[in-house]
A tleap script that builds the chain and sets N, CA, C and O, in Angstrom:
source leaprc.protein.ff14SB
mol = sequence {
  NMET SER ARG SER ASN ALA SER ALA ALA THR
  ARG VAL SER SER PHE VAL LEU LEU ILE ILE
  PHE VAL THR LEU ALA LEU ALA LEU ALA ALA
  LEU VAL LEU ALA ILE TYR LEU TYR ASP THR
  ALA PRO GLY VAL ALA VAL TYR TRP LEU LEU
  LEU GLY PHE ILE GLY LEU ALA LEU SER THR
  TYR VAL LEU PHE GLN THR ARG GLN ARG ILE
  LEU ARG LEU ARG ILE GLU MET PRO PRO ILE
  THR THR THR ILE GLU CYS LYS LYS CYS GLY
  PHE LYS SER VAL ARG GLU PHE GLN ARG GLY
  ASP TYR VAL PHE LYS GLU VAL GLU PRO CYS
  GLN LYS CYS ASN GLU LYS MET ILE ILE THR
  ALA ILE TYR ARG GLU VAL ARG GLU LYS GLY
  LYS ALA PRO THR PHE PRO CTYR
}
set mol.1.N position { -9.223 -6.514 -6.074 }
set mol.1.CA position { -9.004 -6.858 -4.769 }
set mol.1.C position { -9.750 -5.789 -3.952 }
set mol.1.O position { -9.764 -4.566 -4.095 }
set mol.2.N position { -10.458 -6.702 -2.922 }
set mol.2.CA position { -11.305 -5.859 -1.992 }
set mol.2.C position { -10.518 -5.034 -1.043 }
set mol.2.O position { -9.294 -5.045 -0.917 }
set mol.3.N position { -11.413 -4.288 -0.365 }
set mol.3.CA position { -11.018 -3.402 0.384 }
set mol.3.C position { -10.191 -4.264 1.737 }
set mol.3.O position { -9.120 -3.808 2.137 }
set mol.4.N position { -10.696 -5.338 2.285 }
set mol.4.CA position { -10.362 -6.012 3.279 }
set mol.4.C position { -8.971 -6.671 2.978 }
set mol.4.O position { -8.054 -6.759 3.794 }
set mol.5.N position { -8.950 -7.187 1.493 }
set mol.5.CA position { -7.752 -7.713 1.397 }
set mol.5.C position { -6.408 -6.671 1.011 }
set mol.5.O position { -5.251 -7.040 1.214 }
set mol.6.N position { -6.697 -5.531 0.517 }
set mol.6.CA position { -5.796 -4.634 0.526 }
set mol.6.C position { -5.401 -4.092 1.838 }
set mol.6.O position { -4.203 -3.826 1.938 }
set mol.7.N position { -6.128 -3.874 2.846 }
set mol.7.CA position { -5.590 -3.734 4.173 }
set mol.7.C position { -4.981 -4.778 4.629 }
set mol.7.O position { -3.972 -4.510 5.282 }
set mol.8.N position { -5.261 -5.993 4.506 }
set mol.8.CA position { -4.621 -7.063 5.102 }
set mol.8.C position { -2.991 -7.197 4.605 }
set mol.8.O position { -2.063 -7.531 5.342 }
set mol.9.N position { -2.893 -6.843 3.133 }
set mol.9.CA position { -1.840 -6.890 2.679 }
set mol.9.C position { -0.892 -5.829 3.292 }
set mol.9.O position { 0.275 -6.163 3.495 }
set mol.10.N position { -1.326 -4.504 3.622 }
set mol.10.CA position { -0.663 -3.621 4.130 }
set mol.10.C position { -0.307 -3.487 5.656 }
set mol.10.O position { 0.365 -2.566 6.121 }
set mol.11.N position { -0.813 -4.460 6.326 }
set mol.11.CA position { -0.722 -4.524 7.852 }
set mol.11.C position { 0.648 -5.438 8.074 }
set mol.11.O position { 1.132 -6.226 7.262 }
set mol.12.N position { 1.092 -5.141 9.283 }
set mol.12.CA position { 2.428 -5.752 9.692 }
set mol.12.C position { 1.708 -6.972 10.710 }
set mol.12.O position { 0.742 -6.683 11.417 }
set mol.13.N position { 2.181 -8.082 10.696 }
set mol.13.CA position { 1.879 -9.114 11.823 }
set mol.13.C position { 2.111 -8.735 13.116 }
set mol.13.O position { 3.122 -8.128 13.472 }
set mol.14.N position { 1.028 -9.139 13.981 }
set mol.14.CA position { 1.184 -8.732 15.444 }
set mol.14.C position { 2.372 -9.355 16.185 }
set mol.14.O position { 2.968 -8.866 17.144 }
set mol.15.N position { 2.622 -10.577 15.542 }
set mol.15.CA position { 3.940 -11.346 16.044 }
set mol.15.C position { 5.109 -10.838 15.920 }
set mol.15.O position { 5.960 -11.012 16.793 }
set mol.16.N position { 5.373 -10.035 14.671 }
set mol.16.CA position { 6.660 -9.419 14.248 }
set mol.16.C position { 6.596 -8.181 15.032 }
set mol.16.O position { 7.660 -7.850 15.555 }
set mol.17.N position { 5.562 -7.412 15.230 }
set mol.17.CA position { 5.520 -6.328 16.130 }
set mol.17.C position { 5.947 -6.621 17.528 }
set mol.17.O position { 6.793 -5.957 18.126 }
set mol.18.N position { 5.175 -7.885 18.126 }
set mol.18.CA position { 5.602 -8.284 19.376 }
set mol.18.C position { 7.355 -8.472 19.660 }
set mol.18.O position { 7.958 -8.064 20.653 }
set mol.19.N position { 7.839 -9.083 18.683 }
set mol.19.CA position { 9.232 -9.425 18.756 }
set mol.19.C position { 10.012 -8.174 18.582 }
set mol.19.O position { 11.018 -8.018 19.274 }
set mol.20.N position { 9.640 -7.242 17.704 }
set mol.20.CA position { 10.268 -5.984 17.717 }
set mol.20.C position { 10.256 -5.311 19.146 }
set mol.20.O position { 11.267 -4.983 19.766 }
set mol.21.N position { 9.112 -5.176 19.518 }
set mol.21.CA position { 9.066 -4.345 20.797 }
set mol.21.C position { 9.555 -5.007 22.118 }
set mol.21.O position { 9.887 -4.321 23.085 }
set mol.22.N position { 9.587 -6.440 22.120 }
set mol.22.CA position { 10.237 -7.047 23.071 }
set mol.22.C position { 11.829 -6.850 23.051 }
set mol.22.O position { 12.530 -6.618 24.036 }
set mol.23.N position { 12.269 -6.997 21.665 }
set mol.23.CA position { 13.474 -6.613 21.762 }
set mol.23.C position { 13.914 -5.255 21.942 }
set mol.23.O position { 15.108 -5.013 22.117 }
set mol.24.N position { 12.996 -4.303 21.911 }
set mol.24.CA position { 13.288 -3.001 22.202 }
set mol.24.C position { 13.365 -2.729 23.546 }
set mol.24.O position { 14.200 -1.934 23.979 }
set mol.25.N position { 12.374 -3.459 24.440 }
set mol.25.CA position { 12.473 -3.506 25.885 }
set mol.25.C position { 13.464 -4.071 26.417 }
set mol.25.O position { 13.859 -3.608 27.487 }
set mol.26.N position { 14.119 -5.176 25.859 }
set mol.26.CA position { 15.104 -5.842 26.442 }
set mol.26.C position { 16.382 -5.067 26.321 }
set mol.26.O position { 17.226 -5.114 27.215 }
set mol.27.N position { 16.550 -4.323 25.185 }
set mol.27.CA position { 17.597 -3.461 24.801 }
set mol.27.C position { 17.660 -2.297 25.769 }
set mol.27.O position { 18.754 -1.892 26.162 }
set mol.28.N position { 16.574 -1.771 26.147 }
set mol.28.CA position { 16.320 -0.543 27.287 }
set mol.28.C position { 16.820 -0.980 28.606 }
set mol.28.O position { 17.332 -0.248 29.453 }
set mol.29.N position { 16.572 -2.516 28.706 }
set mol.29.CA position { 16.788 -3.066 30.092 }
set mol.29.C position { 18.314 -3.308 30.360 }
set mol.29.O position { 18.882 -3.229 31.449 }
set mol.30.N position { 18.904 -3.644 29.049 }
set mol.30.CA position { 20.364 -3.783 29.242 }
set mol.30.C position { 21.222 -2.423 29.468 }
set mol.30.O position { 22.259 -2.325 30.125 }
set mol.31.N position { 20.516 -1.369 28.742 }
set mol.31.CA position { 21.236 -0.156 28.934 }
set mol.31.C position { 20.895 0.337 30.473 }
set mol.31.O position { 21.776 1.050 30.953 }
set mol.32.N position { 19.921 0.111 31.202 }
set mol.32.CA position { 19.668 0.378 32.359 }
set mol.32.C position { 20.634 -0.457 33.388 }
set mol.32.O position { 21.243 0.137 34.278 }
set mol.33.N position { 20.721 -1.720 33.226 }
set mol.33.CA position { 21.627 -2.478 33.716 }
set mol.33.C position { 23.061 -2.158 33.628 }
set mol.33.O position { 23.836 -2.367 34.561 }
set mol.34.N position { 23.390 -1.671 32.551 }
set mol.34.CA position { 24.733 -1.030 32.352 }
set mol.34.C position { 25.115 0.028 33.116 }
set mol.34.O position { 26.189 0.121 33.712 }
set mol.35.N position { 24.166 0.887 33.096 }
set mol.35.CA position { 24.238 2.211 33.966 }
set mol.35.C position { 24.522 1.692 35.442 }
set mol.35.O position { 25.489 2.125 36.068 }
set mol.36.N position { 23.706 0.812 35.946 }
set mol.36.CA position { 23.793 0.280 37.450 }
set mol.36.C position { 25.044 -0.399 37.837 }
set mol.36.O position { 25.663 -0.203 38.883 }
set mol.37.N position { 25.370 -1.256 36.846 }
set mol.37.CA position { 26.600 -2.020 36.844 }
set mol.37.C position { 28.054 -1.132 36.669 }
set mol.37.O position { 29.118 -1.625 37.043 }
set mol.38.N position { 27.994 0.011 36.157 }
set mol.38.CA position { 29.252 0.714 35.948 }
set mol.38.C position { 29.917 1.070 37.143 }
set mol.38.O position { 31.140 1.023 37.011 }
set mol.39.N position { 29.522 1.414 38.280 }
set mol.39.CA position { 30.275 1.677 39.384 }
set mol.39.C position { 31.096 0.433 40.135 }
set mol.39.O position { 32.131 0.564 40.789 }
set mol.40.N position { 30.385 -0.786 39.879 }
set mol.40.CA position { 30.683 -1.920 40.633 }
set mol.40.C position { 31.424 -3.029 39.546 }
set mol.40.O position { 32.308 -3.712 40.064 }
set mol.41.N position { 31.216 -3.212 38.450 }
set mol.41.CA position { 32.037 -3.824 37.395 }
set mol.41.C position { 32.048 -3.205 36.198 }
set mol.41.O position { 31.114 -3.447 35.433 }
set mol.42.N position { 32.974 -2.392 35.836 }
set mol.42.CA position { 32.961 -1.675 34.668 }
set mol.42.C position { 33.086 -2.381 33.338 }
set mol.42.O position { 32.691 -1.923 32.265 }
set mol.43.N position { 33.818 -3.820 33.572 }
set mol.43.CA position { 34.062 -4.540 32.501 }
set mol.43.C position { 32.807 -5.056 32.044 }
set mol.43.O position { 32.560 -4.916 30.846 }
set mol.44.N position { 31.916 -5.662 32.826 }
set mol.44.CA position { 30.692 -6.212 32.403 }
set mol.44.C position { 29.809 -4.987 32.039 }
set mol.44.O position { 28.929 -5.175 31.198 }
set mol.45.N position { 29.922 -4.001 32.474 }
set mol.45.CA position { 28.896 -2.834 32.071 }
set mol.45.C position { 29.152 -2.356 30.620 }
set mol.45.O position { 28.288 -1.866 29.893 }
set mol.46.N position { 30.436 -2.560 30.294 }
set mol.46.CA position { 30.575 -2.317 28.930 }
set mol.46.C position { 29.955 -3.162 27.767 }
set mol.46.O position { 29.519 -2.845 26.660 }
set mol.47.N position { 30.083 -4.430 28.468 }
set mol.47.CA position { 29.221 -5.611 27.663 }
set mol.47.C position { 27.713 -5.338 27.563 }
set mol.47.O position { 27.128 -5.420 26.483 }
set mol.48.N position { 27.154 -5.042 28.603 }
set mol.48.CA position { 25.738 -4.820 28.613 }
set mol.48.C position { 25.493 -3.454 27.807 }
set mol.48.O position { 24.524 -3.374 27.052 }
set mol.49.N position { 26.357 -2.411 27.969 }
set mol.49.CA position { 26.083 -1.204 27.083 }
set mol.49.C position { 26.013 -1.531 25.776 }
set mol.49.O position { 25.136 -1.041 25.065 }
set mol.50.N position { 26.963 -2.432 25.280 }
set mol.50.CA position { 27.324 -2.808 23.805 }
set mol.50.C position { 26.068 -3.601 23.240 }
set mol.50.O position { 25.637 -3.364 22.112 }
set mol.51.N position { 25.462 -4.620 24.137 }
set mol.51.CA position { 24.301 -5.338 23.963 }
set mol.51.C position { 23.301 -4.318 23.743 }
set mol.51.O position { 22.597 -4.385 22.735 }
set mol.52.N position { 23.160 -3.360 24.597 }
set mol.52.CA position { 21.719 -2.641 24.837 }
set mol.52.C position { 21.753 -1.754 23.504 }
set mol.52.O position { 20.720 -1.616 22.849 }
set mol.53.N position { 23.031 -1.119 23.090 }
set mol.53.CA position { 22.821 -0.438 21.953 }
set mol.53.C position { 22.748 -1.081 20.570 }
set mol.53.O position { 22.239 -0.456 19.640 }
set mol.54.N position { 23.227 -2.274 20.409 }
set mol.54.CA position { 23.026 -3.273 19.259 }
set mol.54.C position { 21.457 -3.573 19.298 }
set mol.54.O position { 20.748 -3.441 18.301 }
set mol.55.N position { 20.963 -4.005 20.590 }
set mol.55.CA position { 19.653 -4.409 20.329 }
set mol.55.C position { 18.518 -3.062 20.227 }
set mol.55.O position { 17.355 -3.204 19.849 }
set mol.56.N position { 19.039 -1.944 20.587 }
set mol.56.CA position { 18.172 -0.848 20.122 }
set mol.56.C position { 18.325 -0.495 18.640 }
set mol.56.O position { 17.392 -0.163 17.909 }
set mol.57.N position { 19.509 -0.596 18.311 }
set mol.57.CA position { 19.612 -0.074 16.888 }
set mol.57.C position { 18.945 -1.233 15.998 }
set mol.57.O position { 18.253 -0.864 15.049 }
set mol.58.N position { 19.094 -2.531 16.223 }
set mol.58.CA position { 18.401 -3.473 15.363 }
set mol.58.C position { 16.896 -3.420 15.388 }
set mol.58.O position { 16.280 -3.793 14.390 }
set mol.59.N position { 16.285 -3.002 16.409 }
set mol.59.CA position { 14.944 -3.115 16.715 }
set mol.59.C position { 14.395 -1.796 16.128 }
set mol.59.O position { 13.278 -1.793 15.609 }
set mol.60.N position { 15.123 -0.705 16.190 }
set mol.60.CA position { 14.715 0.552 15.434 }
set mol.60.C position { 14.825 0.432 13.797 }
set mol.60.O position { 13.993 0.916 13.029 }
set mol.61.N position { 15.713 -0.121 13.496 }
set mol.61.CA position { 15.867 -0.263 12.118 }
set mol.61.C position { 14.872 -1.337 11.448 }
set mol.61.O position { 14.513 -1.186 10.280 }
set mol.62.N position { 14.425 -2.462 12.252 }
set mol.62.CA position { 13.599 -3.352 11.739 }
set mol.62.C position { 12.143 -2.815 11.609 }
set mol.62.O position { 11.387 -3.106 10.682 }
set mol.63.N position { 11.838 -1.981 12.669 }
set mol.63.CA position { 10.621 -1.115 12.751 }
set mol.63.C position { 10.570 -0.341 11.580 }
set mol.63.O position { 9.672 -0.545 10.763 }
set mol.64.N position { 11.473 0.572 11.389 }
set mol.64.CA position { 11.580 1.626 10.333 }
set mol.64.C position { 11.472 0.752 8.991 }
set mol.64.O position { 10.605 1.125 8.201 }
set mol.65.N position { 12.171 -0.262 8.666 }
set mol.65.CA position { 12.152 -0.927 7.464 }
set mol.65.C position { 10.792 -1.799 7.243 }
set mol.65.O position { 10.431 -2.152 6.120 }
set mol.66.N position { 10.088 -2.103 8.416 }
set mol.66.CA position { 8.737 -2.578 8.123 }
set mol.66.C position { 7.990 -1.586 7.720 }
set mol.66.O position { 7.308 -1.780 6.714 }
set mol.67.N position { 7.926 -0.240 8.417 }
set mol.67.CA position { 7.081 0.987 7.785 }
set mol.67.C position { 7.356 1.012 6.263 }
set mol.67.O position { 6.414 1.005 5.470 }
set mol.68.N position { 8.578 1.039 5.873 }
set mol.68.CA position { 8.969 1.420 4.485 }
set mol.68.C position { 8.356 0.210 3.635 }
set mol.68.O position { 7.922 0.506 2.521 }
set mol.69.N position { 8.283 -1.014 4.017 }
set mol.69.CA position { 7.764 -1.981 3.336 }
set mol.69.C position { 6.103 -1.850 3.089 }
set mol.69.O position { 5.520 -2.169 2.053 }
set mol.70.N position { 5.517 -1.320 4.262 }
set mol.70.CA position { 4.077 -1.065 4.018 }
set mol.70.C position { 3.937 -0.071 3.115 }
set mol.70.O position { 2.925 -0.098 2.414 }
set mol.71.N position { 4.833 0.926 2.950 }
set mol.71.CA position { 4.425 2.018 2.029 }
set mol.71.C position { 4.705 1.526 0.493 }
set mol.71.O position { 4.060 1.915 -0.481 }
set mol.72.N position { 5.670 0.702 0.468 }
set mol.72.CA position { 5.782 0.256 -0.947 }
set mol.72.C position { 4.704 -0.795 -1.385 }
set mol.72.O position { 4.401 -0.817 -2.577 }
set mol.73.N position { 4.111 -1.652 -0.533 }
set mol.73.CA position { 2.956 -2.442 -0.692 }
set mol.73.C position { 1.799 -1.854 -1.331 }
set mol.73.O position { 1.154 -2.486 -2.167 }
set mol.74.N position { 1.512 -0.704 -0.988 }
set mol.74.CA position { 0.108 -0.130 -1.152 }
set mol.74.C position { -0.072 -0.226 -2.663 }
set mol.74.O position { 0.884 -0.170 -3.437 }
set mol.75.N position { -1.254 -0.363 -3.022 }
set mol.75.CA position { -1.370 -0.735 -4.507 }
set mol.75.C position { -2.580 0.411 -4.844 }
set mol.75.O position { -3.605 0.559 -4.178 }
set mol.76.N position { -2.257 1.052 -5.851 }
set mol.76.CA position { -3.049 1.913 -6.413 }
set mol.76.C position { -4.108 1.240 -7.376 }
set mol.76.O position { -3.707 0.495 -8.270 }
set mol.77.N position { -5.181 1.442 -7.239 }
set mol.77.CA position { -6.335 0.816 -8.112 }
set mol.77.C position { -6.430 1.700 -9.150 }
set mol.77.O position { -6.756 2.866 -8.925 }
set mol.78.N position { -6.149 1.245 -10.452 }
set mol.78.CA position { -6.493 2.048 -11.668 }
set mol.78.C position { -7.908 2.585 -11.726 }
set mol.78.O position { -8.750 2.023 -11.025 }
set mol.79.N position { -8.260 3.605 -12.479 }
set mol.79.CA position { -9.589 3.932 -12.561 }
set mol.79.C position { -10.566 3.057 -13.486 }
set mol.79.O position { -10.104 2.585 -14.525 }
set mol.80.N position { -11.650 2.871 -13.203 }
set mol.80.CA position { -12.447 2.089 -13.979 }
set mol.80.C position { -13.486 3.117 -14.937 }
set mol.80.O position { -14.143 4.054 -14.483 }
set mol.81.N position { -13.445 2.713 -16.246 }
set mol.81.CA position { -14.096 3.719 -17.102 }
set mol.81.C position { -15.331 2.998 -17.668 }
set mol.81.O position { -15.290 1.782 -17.856 }
set mol.82.N position { -16.423 3.722 -17.943 }
set mol.82.CA position { -17.463 3.242 -18.602 }
set mol.82.C position { -17.601 4.176 -19.974 }
set mol.82.O position { -17.425 5.393 -20.029 }
set mol.83.N position { -17.950 3.313 -21.032 }
set mol.83.CA position { -17.992 4.067 -22.532 }
set mol.83.C position { -19.405 3.862 -22.744 }
set mol.83.O position { -19.879 2.744 -22.540 }
set mol.84.N position { -20.227 4.951 -23.183 }
set mol.84.CA position { -21.513 4.998 -23.410 }
set mol.84.C position { -21.647 5.454 -24.960 }
set mol.84.O position { -21.076 6.476 -25.340 }
set mol.85.N position { -22.347 4.738 -25.755 }
set mol.85.CA position { -22.645 5.099 -27.103 }
set mol.85.C position { -24.158 5.020 -27.462 }
set mol.85.O position { -24.996 4.259 -26.979 }
set mol.86.N position { -24.328 6.007 -28.446 }
set mol.86.CA position { -25.663 6.161 -29.142 }
set mol.86.C position { -25.736 5.143 -30.168 }
set mol.86.O position { -24.762 5.082 -30.918 }
set mol.87.N position { -26.627 4.384 -30.346 }
set mol.87.CA position { -26.777 3.382 -31.512 }
set mol.87.C position { -27.086 4.110 -32.865 }
set mol.87.O position { -26.596 3.870 -33.969 }
set mol.88.N position { -28.068 5.110 -32.500 }
set mol.88.CA position { -28.663 6.064 -33.587 }
set mol.88.C position { -27.523 6.697 -34.309 }
set mol.88.O position { -27.070 6.203 -35.341 }
set mol.89.N position { -27.018 7.877 -33.727 }
set mol.89.CA position { -26.176 8.927 -34.147 }
set mol.89.C position { -24.671 8.382 -33.988 }
set mol.89.O position { -23.821 8.996 -34.634 }
set mol.90.N position { -24.299 7.433 -33.300 }
set mol.90.CA position { -22.682 6.929 -33.042 }
set mol.90.C position { -22.157 7.968 -31.980 }
set mol.90.O position { -20.936 8.005 -31.823 }
set mol.91.N position { -22.788 8.647 -31.384 }
set mol.91.CA position { -22.081 9.619 -30.230 }
set mol.91.C position { -21.543 8.719 -29.175 }
set mol.91.O position { -22.197 7.876 -28.561 }
set mol.92.N position { -20.172 9.015 -29.020 }
set mol.92.CA position { -19.813 8.314 -27.780 }
set mol.92.C position { -19.352 9.287 -26.568 }
set mol.92.O position { -18.829 10.387 -26.748 }
set mol.93.N position { -19.614 8.736 -25.364 }
set mol.93.CA position { -19.337 9.308 -24.400 }
set mol.93.C position { -18.529 8.459 -23.105 }
set mol.93.O position { -18.930 7.341 -22.783 }
set mol.94.N position { -17.497 9.030 -22.490 }
set mol.94.CA position { -16.701 8.301 -21.490 }
set mol.94.C position { -16.971 8.859 -20.263 }
set mol.94.O position { -17.058 10.087 -20.230 }
set mol.95.N position { -17.139 8.169 -19.134 }
set mol.95.CA position { -17.368 8.628 -17.740 }
set mol.95.C position { -16.692 7.622 -16.868 }
set mol.95.O position { -16.065 6.629 -17.238 }
set mol.96.N position { -16.919 8.036 -15.648 }
set mol.96.CA position { -16.331 7.129 -14.433 }
set mol.96.C position { -17.328 6.180 -14.282 }
set mol.96.O position { -18.518 6.469 -14.403 }
set mol.97.N position { -16.807 4.737 -13.951 }
set mol.97.CA position { -17.584 3.754 -13.611 }
set mol.97.C position { -18.550 4.323 -12.205 }
set mol.97.O position { -18.144 5.042 -11.291 }
set mol.98.N position { -19.914 3.749 -12.382 }
set mol.98.CA position { -20.826 3.970 -11.474 }
set mol.98.C position { -21.361 2.646 -11.084 }
set mol.98.O position { -21.457 1.671 -11.831 }
set mol.99.N position { -21.742 2.720 -9.673 }
set mol.99.CA position { -22.123 1.296 -9.249 }
set mol.99.C position { -23.568 1.021 -9.806 }
set mol.99.O position { -24.498 1.827 -9.761 }
set mol.100.N position { -23.608 -0.236 -10.334 }
set mol.100.CA position { -24.792 -0.536 -11.114 }
set mol.100.C position { -24.593 -0.694 -12.502 }
set mol.100.O position { -25.407 -1.295 -13.204 }
set mol.101.N position { -23.389 -0.109 -13.007 }
set mol.101.CA position { -23.148 -0.160 -14.573 }
set mol.101.C position { -22.930 -1.683 -14.866 }
set mol.101.O position { -22.309 -2.470 -14.152 }
set mol.102.N position { -23.644 -1.984 -16.213 }
set mol.102.CA position { -23.195 -3.152 -16.636 }
set mol.102.C position { -23.354 -3.022 -18.062 }
set mol.102.O position { -24.200 -2.178 -18.359 }
set mol.103.N position { -22.692 -3.711 -19.228 }
set mol.103.CA position { -22.782 -3.556 -20.628 }
set mol.103.C position { -24.247 -3.907 -21.156 }
set mol.103.O position { -24.904 -4.882 -20.793 }
set mol.104.N position { -24.576 -3.097 -21.927 }
set mol.104.CA position { -25.905 -3.209 -22.765 }
set mol.104.C position { -26.887 -2.523 -21.867 }
set mol.104.O position { -28.071 -2.638 -22.182 }
set mol.105.N position { -26.539 -1.716 -20.628 }
set mol.105.CA position { -27.794 -1.120 -20.053 }
set mol.105.C position { -27.955 0.180 -20.622 }
set mol.105.O position { -27.009 0.844 -21.048 }
set mol.106.N position { -29.294 0.592 -20.632 }
set mol.106.CA position { -29.850 1.541 -21.238 }
set mol.106.C position { -29.464 2.824 -20.187 }
set mol.106.O position { -29.720 2.687 -18.991 }
set mol.107.N position { -28.901 3.948 -20.635 }
set mol.107.CA position { -28.722 5.052 -19.763 }
set mol.107.C position { -29.220 6.424 -20.270 }
set mol.107.O position { -29.983 6.527 -21.231 }
set mol.108.N position { -28.815 7.309 -19.675 }
set mol.108.CA position { -29.455 8.858 -20.214 }
set mol.108.C position { -29.405 8.981 -21.440 }
set mol.108.O position { -28.457 8.454 -22.022 }
set mol.109.N position { -30.331 9.656 -22.141 }
set mol.109.CA position { -30.587 10.089 -23.482 }
set mol.109.C position { -29.418 10.713 -23.991 }
set mol.109.O position { -28.708 11.323 -23.191 }
set mol.110.N position { -29.031 10.652 -25.449 }
set mol.110.CA position { -28.208 11.223 -26.109 }
set mol.110.C position { -28.049 12.685 -26.146 }
set mol.110.O position { -29.113 13.295 -26.039 }
set mol.111.N position { -27.012 13.383 -26.268 }
set mol.111.CA position { -27.050 14.774 -26.322 }
set mol.111.C position { -27.361 15.265 -27.558 }
set mol.111.O position { -27.765 16.415 -27.734 }
set mol.112.N position { -27.183 14.395 -28.495 }
set mol.112.CA position { -27.361 15.022 -29.984 }
set mol.112.C position { -28.943 14.499 -30.438 }
set mol.112.O position { -29.664 15.345 -30.966 }
set mol.113.N position { -29.399 13.320 -30.264 }
set mol.113.CA position { -30.426 12.942 -30.945 }
set mol.113.C position { -31.454 12.598 -29.852 }
set mol.113.O position { -32.563 12.158 -30.155 }
set mol.114.N position { -31.125 12.776 -28.748 }
set mol.114.CA position { -32.049 12.179 -27.540 }
set mol.114.C position { -32.784 10.915 -27.570 }
set mol.114.O position { -33.917 10.753 -27.117 }
set mol.115.N position { -31.998 9.965 -28.180 }
set mol.115.CA position { -32.411 8.454 -27.982 }
set mol.115.C position { -31.561 7.886 -26.824 }
set mol.115.O position { -30.490 8.345 -26.428 }
set mol.116.N position { -32.154 6.916 -26.397 }
set mol.116.CA position { -31.408 6.408 -25.182 }
set mol.116.C position { -30.001 5.907 -25.653 }
set mol.116.O position { -29.823 5.419 -26.768 }
set mol.117.N position { -28.976 6.073 -24.677 }
set mol.117.CA position { -27.660 5.548 -24.821 }
set mol.117.C position { -27.568 4.281 -24.376 }
set mol.117.O position { -28.388 3.959 -23.516 }
set mol.118.N position { -26.610 3.297 -24.814 }
set mol.118.CA position { -26.285 2.206 -24.295 }
set mol.118.C position { -24.767 1.982 -23.890 }
set mol.118.O position { -23.918 2.316 -24.716 }
set mol.119.N position { -24.354 1.426 -22.647 }
set mol.119.CA position { -23.130 1.242 -22.122 }
set mol.119.C position { -22.493 0.098 -23.059 }
set mol.119.O position { -22.994 -1.026 -23.089 }
set mol.120.N position { -21.480 0.407 -23.741 }
set mol.120.CA position { -20.804 -0.425 -24.825 }
set mol.120.C position { -19.564 -1.175 -24.072 }
set mol.120.O position { -19.225 -2.312 -24.401 }
set mol.121.N position { -19.020 -0.559 -23.200 }
set mol.121.CA position { -17.558 -1.080 -22.550 }
set mol.121.C position { -17.390 -0.498 -21.271 }
set mol.121.O position { -17.641 0.677 -21.002 }
set mol.122.N position { -16.819 -1.629 -20.240 }
set mol.122.CA position { -16.402 -1.286 -18.881 }
set mol.122.C position { -15.233 -1.675 -18.762 }
set mol.122.O position { -15.055 -2.889 -18.857 }
set mol.123.N position { -14.046 -0.785 -18.515 }
set mol.123.CA position { -12.540 -1.389 -18.652 }
set mol.123.C position { -11.952 -0.638 -17.346 }
set mol.123.O position { -12.574 0.217 -16.716 }
set mol.124.N position { -10.679 -1.089 -17.051 }
set mol.124.CA position { -9.617 -0.540 -16.150 }
set mol.124.C position { -8.730 -0.082 -16.843 }
set mol.124.O position { -8.272 -0.930 -17.609 }
set mol.125.N position { -8.185 1.085 -16.935 }
set mol.125.CA position { -7.075 1.671 -17.604 }
set mol.125.C position { -5.764 1.403 -16.876 }
set mol.125.O position { -5.447 2.076 -15.895 }
set mol.126.N position { -4.997 0.418 -17.356 }
set mol.126.CA position { -3.842 -0.243 -16.538 }
set mol.126.C position { -2.575 0.737 -17.272 }
set mol.126.O position { -2.428 0.854 -18.489 }
set mol.127.N position { -1.806 1.327 -16.329 }
set mol.127.CA position { -0.637 2.214 -16.885 }
set mol.127.C position { 0.624 1.424 -16.191 }
set mol.127.O position { 0.816 1.307 -14.981 }
set mol.128.N position { 1.452 0.902 -17.278 }
set mol.128.CA position { 2.583 0.095 -16.877 }
set mol.128.C position { 3.664 1.095 -16.429 }
set mol.128.O position { 3.941 2.072 -17.125 }
set mol.129.N position { 4.267 0.838 -15.259 }
set mol.129.CA position { 5.204 1.530 -14.674 }
set mol.129.C position { 6.574 0.948 -14.882 }
set mol.129.O position { 6.832 -0.243 -14.713 }
set mol.130.N position { 7.659 2.103 -15.359 }
set mol.130.CA position { 8.981 1.561 -15.473 }
set mol.130.C position { 9.305 1.276 -17.099 }
set mol.130.O position { 10.475 1.195 -17.474 }
set mol.131.N position { 8.400 1.160 -17.854 }
set mol.131.CA position { 8.620 0.730 -19.255 }
set mol.131.C position { 8.759 2.084 -19.951 }
set mol.131.O position { 7.978 3.026 -19.816 }
set mol.132.N position { 9.693 2.061 -20.601 }
set mol.132.CA position { 10.007 3.275 -21.497 }
set mol.132.C position { 9.429 2.869 -22.878 }
set mol.132.O position { 9.327 1.682 -23.190 }
set mol.133.N position { 9.087 3.787 -23.623 }
set mol.133.CA position { 8.552 3.487 -24.798 }
set mol.133.C position { 9.657 3.277 -25.921 }
set mol.133.O position { 10.543 4.129 -25.980 }
set mol.134.N position { 9.681 2.189 -26.840 }
set mol.134.CA position { 10.313 1.688 -27.723 }
set mol.134.C position { 10.071 2.121 -28.906 }
set mol.134.O position { 8.954 1.962 -29.398 }
set mol.135.N position { 11.234 2.847 -29.682 }
set mol.135.CA position { 11.063 3.397 -30.780 }
set mol.135.C position { 11.611 2.457 -32.037 }
set mol.135.O position { 12.715 1.949 -31.837 }
set mol.136.N position { 11.109 2.227 -33.037 }
set mol.136.CA position { 11.793 1.347 -34.182 }
set mol.136.C position { 12.927 2.208 -34.846 }
set mol.136.O position { 12.878 3.410 -35.108 }
set mol.137.N position { 13.942 1.344 -35.056 }
set mol.137.CA position { 15.166 1.887 -35.604 }
set mol.137.C position { 15.023 2.142 -37.186 }
set mol.137.O position { 15.968 2.603 -37.826 }
savepdb mol mol.pdb
quit
């Protein structure tokens, strides 16, 4: 997954944010209206107060849940590993993937026999989460 796709998956739609903030603004306006109406019509003011608190609570809850969803959706990219092997003496070395690596590429000389080493494998280590080891009975 490229960086642009990863960042797009963790962003919130601007339309959803607009709805959340409009609801928040309307809830605050309802609370202010309830304060102004309290002296003249206390019965109506209670309804506006209730509506304002419900709107405030809902918009705050949705905003925090959206943030939690973003944090859960973050994807950790497992490390990519390169295996280098000497064809003459059989010495193997494992290192992190470097840009430009490909299989059968000749790289640095062997530590034992000074022959050129060849990249034999490039792979991603995948760790499965939540799987408990199974033991035979």
